[in-house]
N, C-alpha and C positions, 0 to 999 in steps of 0.2 A: 410515231413521230414523223413530221414532214422532213423530206430530204432537202439538201441545199438548194436544189433547183426549184423546189416547190414552195419553200418558205418565202414570205414577203418581208424583205429586208430593207430598212432605211438607214442610210449613213448620214449622220448629223455632223456638220462641219461648222463649228462656231468660228467666226472671223471678226477680229477687231483690228483695223488698220493693217491688213495683210495684202496690200496691193503688190508687194514684191513676190508673194508666194501663191496667191489664191488661183491664178490662172493655171500654173503648173500643176497644182494639187488637183484641181477639178479635171483637167485634161488627162492626167495620169489615171485618175479614177475611172473616167469614162472609157478610156482605152483598155484598161486592164480588168475592169469589173463592170462591164456594161449591163449585166443581168440584174444589178442592184440599183435601187433608187437612191438618190442623194438629195440633200437639202443644205445649202449654205445659209447660215444664219448671220446676216450682216448686222453686227451689234453696234449700230450707231457710229460706224467708222467715219473719220474725218478726212481720210485720204481717198484714193481712187478705187477702193474695194468694190463699192456699189457700182460705179461706172463700168468696171471690168465685167462684173456679173451681167449687167445689162447688155453690154456690147457683145459678149460672147454667148448670150442666151443661156446662161447657166440657170439651174433651178435654185432659186434663193427666196429667203424671207427677209424683208428689210425691217428691222426694228427702228422706230423713230427716235429712240434715245438709247444711250448705252446702259444696258442692264448688268453688265459684268458677265463673266464666264458662266456663272451659275444660272442666271436668268436666260442667257442665250441657249444654253444646253436644254434647260427646261422647256423653252419654246419649241425646240425640236422634238422633245418627248410629247408635248401636247399635240403637235402635228401628227406624230406617229400613232398616238392613242386615237385621235379623231379619224384617222385614215386606216385603222385596223391592221397595223403592221404586226408581224409575228416576232421580229427581232429588230432592235435598234442598236446601231453602232456609233460610238463617239469617236471622232477623228479630228485632230487639231488642224487648223488651216495654215500652219507654218511649215508644212512639209516634213516634219520629223517622223511621222507615222507612215510605215511602209504598207501599202495595200497588199503586198505579197503574203502577209501573214493573216489576212482576213479569213481565209478558209480555216486556218488553225484555230481562230477565235470562235468561229461559228460552230464548229463540230461538237464541242462539249454541250452547247445549248441544244443543238439539233438531236443529239443522242440522249438528251434528258439527264445528263450528268451534272449540269450546272445551270444556275439561274443568271449569274453574273460572271463574266469572264474579263480578266484584266490582262492586257498585254504588258508583260514585265521584262524590263531590260536587265534585271538583276539575277534572273535564274541561271543564265549561262554567262552573264557578264560580257556580252558581245555588243559591238556597236557603240554609239555615243552613250556615255555613262553619267553625264552631267558633271558639275564641278564638285570638288571635294567637300566644300562647305554645304552645298545642297544635299549631298549624299548623307552627311552627318545629320542634317535636319530630317531627311526622309527616314533615317534609321531611328531617330527619336520618336517620330510619329508612328512608325511601325510598332515600336515597343509599346507605346501608349495604347494603340488599338488592340494589341495582344492582351494587355493588362485589363482593358475594359470589356473585351468581348470573348477572350479565350481563344481567339483565332489569329494565326500569323499570316500577314500579307506583307510581302517584301517591297513591292513597288507601289506604295500607297498614293503617290501623286501622279501616277500614270493617267493621262487623259485618253488613252486608247482602250476602249471598253466596249463590250457587247452585253446586252441584257435581253431577257425573254419578255413575253407579253405581260407577265405578272409585274415585272419591274418597270416596264413602260408605263403601266397604269399608276404604279406607286410614285415614280419620279415625275410624271405629268402633274400630279396633285401636290407633291412636296419634294422640292429639290433644294439643296443648300445654296446659299449665295456666296459671293466673294471667291474664295478658293475652295471649291466644293468637293474635290476628289476624296480626301480622307474621310470627311464626314459622311459622304454618300456610301462609303464602305460600311461604316458603323450602322447606318440606316438599313443597309442590306442584311447585315447580321441580325439586327433587331427584328426584322421581318422574316427571320429564319431562312434567309436566302442561302443557297449553296454558291459560294464564291470560289472561283478557281483562277489561278494565274497560269498563263502559257508564255513560253519564252518568245521574245521578239527582239529584233535589232532596231534601234532607233537612230535617226540621223541628227546631226547638228543643224540648227536653223540656218538656212541658206541665205535668207535676206530679211530685212527689217530688224527690229530689236525686240527683245523680250520685255514684257510689261513689269516683270518682277525685278526691282532694284534692291540694293542692299538694305535700304530703309524699309522697303516693303517686305523683305524677307523676315526681318525682325517682327514686324506686325503680323506677318503670315503665321509664324510659329506661335505667337501668343494667341491670336484669334482662333486658329485651328485647334490648338490644345484646349482652349475653353469650350469651343463648339463641340468637340468630341465628348468632353465630360458632360456638358449639358444635354447633348443628344442621348447619351447613355443613361443618364439619370431620368430623363423624361420618359423613356420607354420602360424604365424600371418600375414606374408607378402604375403601369397598366398592362394588361395582358396583350401580348403580341399575337395577332392573327396569323394563321398559316397561309 
């Protein structure tokens, strides 16, 4: 297996209206992990996100329309696939994900122990834990994934993830839309991926506002529940390739 210094790693940063955070996120990444490539996916932002990326000469891909988090992340996977990266890492553009845990997330992939690694805030329950209502929703989705796949994942909505070349290729071709994180986990299990959680501390959003409102949270639970069931059933009717 390749070592951490030998592996070609791309950090994918989806960003929609993150003008309050994106400069700090990108500068922190460049200062603390300059050995890795990164790509900001500007998802049709209507604020100054694109202007900041241009002004600061950040590496970015500008989507002409808003595709949503799933489309933005998939664009990053397509880029990683076309440019022959060994590992792709998802990291939110709002500053909640700490680059200090990147090495911990890469090691299980580099050692061949995992195909997909999820940075979990619930293993040690340290750092920002989200609101109580969202934790309840996460718990419900975690139970649903366990019932449909037989595998337990605690932080099913974490957007801090790393995947190997196999799943770069899979996600470049097919990645869920809207709120993709739980459904992408089911996809990983259906492709017989080895999914591992590692403990991380997350931070509260420092600037800007979350796109998930109370009304969207209700829609989120209904949509994701149905998507998980449909995803599981669709793979149940055909053999899953190793």
